[in-house]
C-alpha positions in Angstrom: -62.7 1.8 25.7 -62.8 5.5 24.9 -59.1 5.8 24.3 -59.1 2.9 21.8 -62.0 4.5 20.0 -60.1 7.8 19.6 -57.0 6.0 18.5 -59.1 4.1 15.9 -60.4 7.4 14.4 -56.8 8.8 14.3 -55.4 5.7 12.5 -58.4 5.7 10.0 -57.9 9.3 9.1 -54.2 9.1 8.7 -54.3 5.8 6.8 -56.8 7.1 4.2 -54.6 10.3 3.8 -51.4 8.3 3.4 -53.0 6.4 0.5 -53.9 9.6 -1.2 -50.4 11.0 -0.6 -49.0 8.2 -2.8 -51.1 8.9 -5.8 -48.9 11.8 -7.2 -48.1 15.4 -7.0 -45.1 17.3 -5.7 -44.8 18.2 -2.1 -44.8 21.8 -0.8 -44.1 23.5 2.5 -41.2 21.3 3.4 -40.2 23.9 6.0 -42.9 22.4 8.3 -40.5 19.5 8.8 -37.7 21.8 9.8 -37.7 22.5 13.6 -36.8 25.9 15.2 -36.6 24.3 18.7 -33.1 23.8 20.1 -34.2 20.8 22.1 -35.9 19.0 19.1 -32.8 19.7 17.0 -30.5 18.2 19.6 -32.6 15.0 19.8 -32.7 14.3 16.1 -34.8 17.0 14.5 -38.3 15.4 14.5 -41.1 14.5 16.8 -39.9 14.1 20.4 -42.0 11.8 22.7 -41.2 13.5 26.1 -44.0 14.8 28.3 -42.9 17.8 30.4 -43.5 21.5 30.3 -41.5 22.3 27.1 -43.8 24.3 24.9 -41.6 23.8 21.8 -42.2 20.1 21.7 -45.9 20.6 20.9 -45.3 21.8 17.3 -44.4 18.2 16.4 -46.5 16.4 19.0 -49.7 18.3 20.1 -50.7 15.5 22.5 -48.0 16.9 24.8 -49.9 20.1 25.4 -50.9 20.3 29.0 -51.8 22.5 31.9 -48.2 22.5 33.0 -47.5 24.9 30.1 -50.1 27.5 31.2 -48.8 31.0 30.6 -45.5 29.9 29.3 -43.8 31.8 26.4 -41.1 30.4 24.1 -38.9 32.2 21.6 -36.6 30.4 19.1 -34.0 31.5 16.6 -31.9 29.5 14.2 -28.8 30.7 12.5 -29.0 28.4 9.4 -26.6 28.4 6.5 -25.7 31.5 4.5 -28.2 34.3 5.1 -31.1 31.9 6.0 -32.7 32.4 9.4 -35.6 30.8 11.2 -37.6 32.1 14.1 -40.7 31.2 16.1 -42.8 32.4 19.1 -45.3 30.4 21.1 -47.6 31.0 24.0 -49.8 28.6 26.0 -52.9 29.1 28.1 -55.2 26.6 29.9 -59.0 26.7 30.3 -60.6 24.4 32.9 -63.6 23.3 30.8 -62.2 22.9 27.3 -58.5 22.1 27.7 -55.2 23.6 27.0 -54.3 25.8 24.0 -51.2 27.1 22.3 -50.7 29.8 19.7 -47.5 30.4 17.7 -45.9 31.7 14.6 -43.0 30.2 12.6 -41.1 32.3 10.1 -38.4 31.2 7.7 -36.4 33.9 5.9 -34.2 32.9 3.0 -32.4 36.2 2.5 -32.2 38.5 -0.5 -31.5 37.6 -4.1 -30.3 39.7 -7.0 -32.3 40.3 -10.1 -30.4 39.7 -13.4 -31.2 39.8 -17.0 -31.0 36.8 -19.5 -27.2 37.3 -19.7 -26.7 37.2 -16.0 -26.1 41.0 -15.6 -27.2 42.5 -12.3 -30.1 44.8 -12.5 -29.3 46.5 -9.2 -32.5 45.4 -7.4 -33.3 42.5 -5.1 -36.2 40.2 -4.1 -36.8 38.1 -1.0 -38.2 34.6 -0.2 -39.8 33.4 3.0 -42.1 30.7 4.4 -44.4 31.1 7.5 -47.0 29.2 9.5 -49.6 30.3 12.1 -50.3 27.4 14.4 -53.2 27.0 17.0 -52.8 23.9 19.2 -55.2 22.1 21.6 -54.5 19.3 24.0 -56.4 17.5 26.7 -55.6 14.8 29.3 -58.3 12.2 29.2 -57.1 10.3 32.2 -54.0 9.8 34.1 -52.3 7.9 31.3 -53.8 9.0 28.0 -53.7 12.4 26.3 -54.7 13.7 22.9 -54.0 16.8 20.9 -54.2 18.7 17.6 -52.6 21.5 15.7 -54.4 23.7 13.1 -52.0 25.4 10.8 -52.3 28.2 8.2 -49.2 28.1 6.1 -47.8 30.3 3.3 -44.9 31.0 1.1 -43.8 34.1 -0.7 -41.0 33.7 -3.3 -40.5 37.0 -5.2 -43.9 37.7 -6.8 -45.2 34.1 -6.4 -47.4 33.3 -3.4 -48.9 30.0 -2.1 -51.2 29.3 0.9 -52.5 26.2 2.5 -54.1 24.7 5.6 -53.1 21.6 7.5 -53.7 19.8 10.9 -51.7 17.5 13.1 -53.3 14.9 15.3 -51.6 13.0 18.0 -52.1 10.7 21.0 -49.8 9.8 23.9 -50.0 7.0 26.5 -47.8 6.6 29.7 -47.5 3.1 31.0 -47.4 2.1 34.7 -43.6 1.6 34.4 -43.1 5.2 33.0 -42.8 4.5 29.3 -44.2 7.2 27.1 -45.7 6.2 23.7 -46.7 8.8 21.1 -48.3 8.4 17.7 -48.6 11.5 15.5 -50.0 12.2 12.0 -48.6 15.5 10.7 -49.6 17.9 7.9 -52.9 16.5 6.8 -54.2 19.3 4.6 -54.3 20.9 1.2 -53.1 23.8 -0.8 -55.6 26.7 -1.2 -53.6 28.8 -3.6 -50.7 27.5 -5.7 -47.7 29.3 -7.1 -48.9 28.7 -10.6 -52.4 28.0 -11.9 -53.3 24.3 -12.0 -50.1 23.3 -10.3 -51.4 22.1 -7.0 -48.8 20.7 -4.6 -49.2 18.4 -1.7 -48.5 18.8 2.0 -45.5 16.9 3.4 -47.6 14.3 5.3 -45.9 12.0 7.6 -46.6 9.7 10.6 -44.4 9.0 13.5 -44.3 6.6 16.5 -42.0 7.3 19.4 -41.1 6.0 22.8 -39.1 7.4 25.7 -38.2 6.5 29.2 -36.5 8.2 32.0 -34.5 5.7 34.0 -35.5 5.3 37.7 -32.1 5.4 39.4 -30.0 7.2 36.8 -30.4 10.8 35.6 -30.7 9.7 32.0 -33.6 9.6 29.4 -33.6 7.6 26.2 -35.9 8.1 23.3 -36.4 6.4 19.9 -38.5 7.4 17.0 -39.8 5.5 14.0 -40.3 8.2 11.3 -42.5 8.1 8.2 -44.7 5.1 9.1 -46.7 5.7 5.9 -43.8 4.8 3.5 -41.3 2.0 3.7 -38.6 2.9 1.1 -37.0 6.3 2.0 -33.9 6.0 -0.2 -33.4 9.0 -2.4 -32.7 8.5 -6.1 -33.3 11.2 -8.8 -34.0 8.5 -11.4 -37.0 7.3 -9.4 -36.1 3.6 -9.4 -35.6 3.5 -5.6 -32.0 2.2 -5.8 -28.9 3.4 -4.0 -26.5 4.9 -6.5 -22.8 5.2 -6.0 -21.9 8.9 -6.3 -18.6 8.2 -8.0 -19.5 5.5 -10.6 -23.1 6.3 -11.1 -23.9 2.6 -10.8 -26.4 1.0 -8.4 -24.8 -0.2 -5.1 -24.7 -4.0 -4.8 -26.6 -4.8 -1.5 -27.8 -8.2 -0.5 -31.3 -8.6 0.9 -30.4 -8.2 4.5 -28.2 -5.2 4.0 -30.9 -3.5 1.9 -33.5 -4.2 4.6 -31.2 -2.9 7.3 -30.5 0.3 5.4 -34.1 1.0 4.7 -35.2 0.2 8.2 -32.5 2.5 9.8 -33.6 5.4 7.6 -36.8 5.5 9.8 -35.0 5.5 13.1 -34.0 8.5 15.1 -32.5 8.2 18.6 -31.9 10.8 21.3 -30.7 11.0 24.9 -30.8 13.4 27.8 -28.4 13.5 30.7 -29.5 15.5 33.8 -26.7 17.1 35.7 -28.3 18.6 38.8 -31.6 20.6 38.5 -30.3 23.3 36.2 -28.1 21.6 33.5 -29.1 19.1 30.8 -26.8 17.6 28.1 -28.5 16.2 25.0 -27.4 14.2 21.9 -29.1 12.6 18.9 -28.5 10.6 15.8 -30.4 10.6 12.5 -29.3 7.8 10.2 -31.4 9.0 7.2 -29.8 12.4 7.3 -26.3 10.9 7.5 -26.9 8.8 4.5 -28.4 11.5 2.3 -26.0 14.4 3.2 -22.7 12.8 3.8 -19.7 13.1 1.5 -18.1 9.7 1.1 -14.6 11.0 1.2 -15.2 12.9 4.5 -18.3 11.7 6.5 -17.5 13.6 9.7 -20.3 14.0 12.2 -23.1 14.3 9.6 -26.3 13.0 11.1 -25.3 13.7 14.7 -26.6 16.5 16.9 -25.9 17.8 20.4 -27.1 20.5 22.8 -27.6 21.7 26.3 -30.1 23.3 28.5 -29.4 25.7 31.3 -31.9 27.2 33.8 -30.8 30.6 35.0 -33.1 32.3 37.5 -36.6 32.4 35.8 -35.2 31.6 32.3 -34.6 28.2 30.6 -32.0 28.6 27.8 -31.4 25.8 25.3 -28.6 25.7 22.7 -27.8 23.1 20.1 -26.0 22.3 16.9 -27.1 19.8 14.3 -24.6 18.6 11.6 -26.3 18.5 8.2 -23.1 18.7 6.2 -19.3 18.8 6.8 -19.1 22.5 5.8 -21.0 23.6 8.9 -23.7 23.2 11.5 -26.7 25.4 12.2 -27.0 27.0 15.6 -30.3 26.8 17.5 -31.2 29.0 20.4 -34.4 28.8 22.5 -35.6 30.8 25.4 -38.4 29.5 27.6 -40.1 31.8 30.1 -42.8 31.0 32.7 -44.8 34.2 32.9 -46.3 33.0 36.2 -42.9 33.5 37.8 -43.2 37.2 37.3 -46.5 37.5 38.9 -46.4 39.1 42.3 -47.8 36.9 45.1 
């Protein structure tokens, strides 16, 4: 009964906030939806419902925080497009009485930009732009099947002389069935802006809810996961005119879709799938597919592998190294690199 009571509170909080999120306002801090984790990027780029000792997964799903992560350190770096770079650092520690904690910092650097006058002439000076988040996470195993967790985040942006600050929380619950299925429900970025870029121009956090399942097969070294993203909103099609219709990029006219095609397209925009193949104890191959990303970022004349992602994990001595690439556009793919270290391995016995 206790687990259902907690889930009821979680759903009540997230449902009330999702209603508020539809009232109006422009979103801010969209970088919170961009992962720095190589493994997360390889599996589709959003919440991953896999419960093991990977510290990086907890930024999207804090109910995965466990004692297995005690004294683990994780470093990530993303070589994004142009001069844009992302980085993060996380550490975990467990306390017997109160649960398991994580602490981390995310930093997104967008490079340097030139100052110009009204005519476009260079002034000779530059300015920078960056986003950052300080995250404190907590997780607890309530019984052998059910775990809960939360992240508290202080987020900020600095674009030239403009600054913005905000606070947000993530809440999540995970349940493992007797047959080994893991089910996770998360509500992310419930919060508010404390200081906006301009007076009386408050923005909203990029609130979202996800439900995911995963299962490692019993007799095959293979794991499958599926995610239903953005539970709080059905129609995720992008249209600058605001009429929620798909528009042909060549003619500018609405695409003619029958009812079933429209339903199928809108449903698939919520779905992200990922797989892991385990080759021995030290090598893992990964792949993912994000339909929404493919539909939004493809070029009709050359679709390529937009929406697909892949990666691998290698254990070398005391280090776990993960690398991945995620195809956002045909012009290139960001490179993700993550290093996981168990500090307990360096303790002399």
